[in-house]
C-alpha positions in Angstrom: 138.7 107.5 87.8 135.6 108.1 90.3 136.4 109.9 94.0 133.4 110.1 96.6 132.4 112.7 99.6 130.1 112.8 101.5 129.0 116.1 102.3 125.9 115.7 103.8 124.2 112.9 105.8 122.9 111.2 102.7 123.6 113.3 100.2 127.5 113.7 98.7 129.6 114.2 95.5 131.3 112.5 93.1 133.9 113.0 90.6 134.7 111.1 87.4 137.5 112.0 85.3 137.9 110.9 82.1 141.3 111.3 80.2 143.8 109.4 78.3 143.2 107.0 75.9 139.2 106.5 76.9 138.6 110.1 76.6 140.1 110.3 73.2 138.0 106.9 72.0 134.8 108.8 73.2 135.9 112.2 71.6 136.8 110.5 67.7 133.4 108.4 68.1 131.5 111.4 68.6 132.9 113.4 65.9 132.6 110.6 63.5 128.4 110.0 64.3 128.2 114.0 63.9 130.2 113.8 60.6 128.3 111.6 59.1 124.9 114.2 59.5 126.7 116.6 58.2 126.0 117.8 54.3 127.8 120.1 52.0 127.6 121.1 48.7 129.1 119.0 46.3 129.7 115.8 48.9 127.9 113.1 49.8 126.4 112.8 53.1 129.2 110.9 54.9 131.8 111.6 52.5 132.7 115.2 53.5 136.6 115.5 54.3 137.1 115.2 57.6 139.2 118.8 57.6 136.5 120.5 55.9 134.2 119.2 59.1 136.3 120.2 61.5 136.5 124.0 60.6 132.3 123.2 60.0 131.9 121.8 63.7 132.8 123.2 66.9 135.3 121.3 69.5 132.6 122.1 72.1 130.2 120.1 70.6 131.8 117.3 69.8 132.5 117.2 73.6 129.4 117.5 74.3 128.1 114.9 72.2 130.8 112.8 73.6 129.6 113.9 77.1 125.7 112.5 76.1 126.8 109.4 74.7 128.9 108.1 77.3 127.9 110.3 80.6 125.5 107.4 82.0 128.0 104.6 81.3 130.8 106.6 83.3 128.1 107.2 86.3 127.5 103.7 86.6 131.1 102.5 86.6 131.8 105.1 88.8 129.0 104.3 91.4 130.7 100.5 91.5 134.1 101.7 91.6 132.9 104.0 94.6 130.7 101.3 96.1 127.8 103.9 96.4 123.7 102.9 95.8 121.7 106.4 94.9 118.2 106.1 95.9 117.2 109.3 93.6 117.8 110.7 90.6 121.4 112.2 90.5 122.6 115.7 89.0 125.6 116.1 86.9 127.4 119.4 86.7 130.4 119.7 84.0 133.6 120.8 86.0 135.7 121.2 83.0 136.1 119.8 79.4 139.1 120.2 77.1 141.0 118.0 74.4 143.2 115.8 77.7 139.7 114.8 79.0 137.0 115.8 81.2 135.8 116.1 84.5 132.1 115.5 85.6 130.3 115.9 89.2 127.6 114.3 90.6 125.1 115.3 93.0 124.0 111.8 94.4 121.6 110.9 97.7 122.6 107.9 99.3 121.6 105.9 102.0 122.3 107.4 105.3 124.0 105.9 108.2 121.9 104.9 111.0 123.2 105.5 114.4 122.0 102.8 117.7 120.5 103.9 121.0 121.8 101.4 123.7 119.8 98.2 122.5 119.7 96.8 125.8 116.0 96.8 125.8 115.8 94.9 122.7 114.8 91.4 124.2 113.8 88.3 122.3 111.5 86.6 124.5 109.7 83.8 123.1 106.1 83.3 125.2 105.3 79.5 124.3 102.0 78.4 125.8 101.7 74.8 126.0 99.0 73.1 124.4 96.2 72.3 126.4 93.7 69.0 126.1 91.1 71.4 125.3 92.9 72.9 122.6 93.3 69.2 121.2 89.5 68.7 121.5 89.2 71.7 119.7 91.4 71.0 116.7 89.7 67.4 116.4 85.7 68.6 116.4 87.0 71.3 113.8 88.3 68.2 111.6 85.0 66.1 112.5 82.6 69.0 111.2 84.3 68.6 107.4 82.8 65.2 107.8 79.9 66.1 109.9 76.0 65.3 108.2 73.2 67.7 108.8 69.9 65.9 110.1 66.7 67.5 110.1 65.3 68.6 114.0 62.0 67.3 114.9 62.0 68.5 118.2 62.8 72.5 119.9 66.2 74.6 118.0 69.3 74.5 120.4 72.0 77.0 120.0 74.2 75.2 117.2 71.3 74.1 115.2 70.8 75.9 112.0 67.4 77.1 111.6 66.5 77.9 107.7 63.7 80.9 108.2 61.9 83.4 105.8 61.5 86.9 107.8 60.6 90.5 107.9 61.7 93.1 109.9 59.6 96.2 110.4 60.0 100.0 111.8 57.0 101.5 112.9 55.0 98.7 110.9 56.8 99.4 108.0 58.8 96.6 106.1 62.8 98.0 105.8 65.3 97.5 103.4 67.7 94.9 103.7 65.4 93.6 106.3 63.8 90.7 104.4 64.9 87.2 102.8 63.1 83.7 102.3 64.8 80.5 103.0 67.7 81.9 105.1 70.1 79.7 106.8 70.7 80.7 110.2 73.0 79.1 112.5 72.6 79.8 115.9 75.0 81.3 118.2 76.9 82.7 115.0 76.0 86.1 116.3 75.2 87.1 112.8 72.1 89.2 114.0 71.6 91.7 116.0 71.6 91.1 119.4 67.9 89.1 120.4 67.3 87.7 117.2 68.9 84.3 117.2 68.1 84.1 121.5 64.8 84.5 120.1 64.8 81.4 117.9 66.0 79.3 120.6 63.6 76.6 121.2 61.5 77.3 118.1 60.5 74.1 116.3 60.0 73.6 112.2 56.9 75.5 111.1 56.4 78.1 114.0 56.3 81.4 113.7 57.6 84.0 116.2 57.1 87.7 116.3 60.6 89.1 117.9 60.7 93.0 119.6 64.3 93.6 119.3 66.0 97.2 119.7 69.1 97.7 117.0 72.5 98.6 118.8 73.3 102.3 119.0 76.2 102.3 116.5 74.6 100.5 114.5 76.2 101.5 110.3 72.8 102.6 109.4 71.9 105.8 110.7 67.8 105.0 109.6 68.0 102.0 111.9 70.5 103.0 114.4 69.1 102.6 117.6 65.7 102.0 116.5 62.6 99.4 117.7 61.7 96.8 115.2 59.5 94.1 115.2 61.2 90.5 113.2 57.9 88.5 111.6 59.9 85.1 111.6 58.6 82.2 110.4 60.9 78.9 110.6 60.8 76.5 107.5 62.4 73.8 109.2 65.8 73.2 111.5 68.6 70.9 111.4 71.5 69.8 113.4 75.4 69.1 113.2 76.0 64.9 113.4 79.6 64.8 113.9 81.3 61.4 113.4 82.5 59.5 116.2 86.6 59.6 116.5 87.5 55.8 116.0 89.8 53.6 113.5 87.8 53.9 111.1 87.7 57.8 111.4 91.3 57.9 111.9 92.4 56.1 108.3 89.8 58.7 106.6 92.3 60.8 107.9 95.2 59.3 105.6 98.5 60.4 108.1 101.5 58.1 107.5 102.1 56.2 110.7 99.1 57.1 112.7 96.3 54.2 112.9 95.0 54.7 116.5 92.8 57.4 117.9 95.7 57.8 120.7 98.5 58.1 117.8 96.1 60.5 116.6 95.5 62.6 119.2 99.3 62.9 119.3 99.8 63.9 116.1 97.4 66.5 116.9 99.3 67.6 119.9 103.0 67.9 118.0 100.8 70.0 115.3 99.5 72.0 117.1 102.5 72.2 119.4 104.9 73.2 116.2 102.1 75.6 115.1 102.4 77.4 118.6 106.0 77.3 118.3 106.4 79.3 115.6 103.4 81.8 116.4 105.6 82.7 119.5 108.5 82.8 117.7 107.2 85.0 114.9 105.6 87.0 117.7 109.1 87.5 119.8 110.6 88.3 116.7 107.8 91.2 115.6 108.4 92.3 119.5 112.0 92.7 119.4 112.3 94.4 116.2 109.6 96.6 117.4 111.6 98.0 120.6 115.1 97.6 117.6 113.0 100.3 115.5 112.7 102.8 118.7 116.4 102.2 119.0 117.8 103.3 115.6 118.5 107.4 115.4 118.1 108.1 111.8 115.9 110.5 109.7 114.7 107.8 106.8 115.0 110.5 103.5 111.4 111.0 102.0 112.7 108.8 98.9 113.5 105.9 100.0 109.7 105.9 102.2 108.0 106.9 98.5 109.6 103.7 97.2 109.1 101.3 99.6 105.7 102.5 99.7 105.4 102.0 95.8 107.0 98.2 96.6 104.2 97.6 99.1 101.1 98.9 97.3 102.6 97.0 94.4 102.5 93.3 96.7 99.3 94.3 97.2 97.9 94.4 93.7 100.1 91.5 93.0 98.1 89.5 96.3 94.6 91.0 95.1 95.1 89.5 91.9 95.3 86.1 92.6 92.1 86.6 94.2 90.6 87.2 90.8 90.7 91.3 92.1 92.5 94.4 90.5 93.5 97.4 93.0 91.3 99.6 91.1 88.2 98.1 92.0 89.2 97.1 95.8 90.0 100.8 96.1 86.6 102.1 94.5 85.3 98.9 97.3 86.7 100.9 100.4 86.3 104.2 98.8 90.0 105.5 98.5 92.0 106.9 96.2 95.6 105.7 94.8 97.2 108.2 96.6 95.2 107.9 100.0 95.9 103.7 99.5 99.7 104.2 99.5 99.3 106.9 102.3 97.9 104.3 104.5 101.6 102.2 104.1 103.9 105.4 105.0 103.8 104.7 108.4 105.0 101.1 108.2 107.6 102.2 105.2 109.5 104.6 107.4 109.4 102.0 109.5 111.0 98.7 107.4 113.6 101.4 106.0 114.4 102.4 110.1 114.9 98.8 110.5 116.8 98.0 107.7 119.0 101.2 108.2 119.4 99.8 111.7 120.5 96.3 110.5 122.6 97.3 108.2 124.4 99.5 110.9 124.7 96.6 113.5 126.1 94.4 110.8 129.3 97.2 110.4 129.7 97.5 113.5 129.7 93.9 114.6 130.9 92.9 111.4 128.9 90.6 110.0 129.3 90.0 105.8 128.5 87.4 103.8 131.1 85.3 102.1 131.0 84.5 98.8 130.1 80.9 99.3 127.0 82.2 101.1 125.8 84.2 98.8 126.0 81.4 95.9 124.1 79.4 98.3 121.5 81.9 98.6 121.1 82.2 94.8 120.8 79.1 94.5 118.0 79.2 97.2 116.3 81.7 95.3 116.5 80.0 92.0 115.3 76.7 93.5 112.2 78.4 94.5 111.3 80.1 91.4 111.8 76.8 89.4 114.9 79.4 87.7 118.2 78.9 86.5 120.7 80.3 88.9 122.4 82.8 85.8 118.9 83.9 85.6 118.1 84.8 89.1 122.0 86.9 89.1 120.2 89.2 86.6 117.1 90.5 88.9 118.8 90.2 91.9 121.6 92.7 92.4 125.1 90.6 94.0 125.3 93.2 96.9 122.0 94.4 97.8 121.7 90.1 98.3 125.1 90.5 100.2 123.9 93.3 103.0 120.5 91.3 103.4 122.5 88.4 104.0 124.3 90.3 106.7 121.0 92.0 108.1 120.1 88.4 108.9 123.3 87.7 110.9 122.3 90.8 113.0 119.0 89.8 113.5 120.4 86.9 115.0 122.8 88.5 117.3 120.2 90.3 118.3 118.5 87.0 119.3 120.7 86.3 121.4 119.7 89.1 123.7 117.5 87.2 125.8 114.9 88.3 128.9 116.1 86.7 131.7 
């Protein structure tokens, strides 16, 4: 039998009593376990008479063994009985023990209950911008660039052309480190180089040599070059220009889009796709703004243990993403010049906010009576199984049932907030 009493906002005492047959069974099993290890001259180990063992072994030692063998199972069963989810390792205390039973007390840290302030400023406002003809043309041109060909230009270079150059940068007449290259392909207008460099090559022709007198920006990352006057000696090896394909039915056919055969249909397809993307982005932005306002309306002190756990989770997510790009977390941290602890600390603010929002949604779901039915729960298990190509029973081994039930209730709370729209 278990009993739970909340003593602070995020801490309580759970008492557990084990008596009757359950306690007798635990004590007998503990006695037999100890008895197997008792050695008495004249008897083989494990064959010592029970009466002799009882004289040798203090009853308190048997009780202690029974508790050690079963305390974790008793604790877990009590948590389920009381509906408690600890957020840190619990402390245990023996209150009483005898032949009749044992009573244990566990000090358990739990999630605090959040209080909700006025939610009138928590608005879901989707600001959808209309897709313009210019947007469509830009997208079509982006697609055309995939099929573009580069042609050599005999005349002067224009913005958008690519120049193949050799260059040497000099400060006070001496070449500086990192300021030279051969056969470098530079797209004019890309703003890859310092101001004035690309502009100075517009109008240049193949084989031309140019001398560009420039000044590095004052905030340049290299202290030796920040604000410095320099000269770049540049040789233009050749100039190429990107030639885009014509948008005609042959081009449309190459896109292999179902039920899209004409240029007009292609434009409408692009318009629909851009509109759908704009709608999703606007909805995501609206939900993000809404949840930012909601976080500010949640009154709760998030325990350090929850922040730590969430920060560790976010670090692990980053590590997994880096692995997908063939990079280790340690290598990434070395590139950033950060320690593992500094990297985790960078997630602390977001970890606190994530927990604040989740606790707030839980409070809102409780206030409004949002619950997930068993049918909804089973459907969600199936969706997860389908997503990861796993058996449902296997998913249930990894995903806690009540945690998922609460997540579904929180989703209903989010939909409730979305109903609070701006006029």
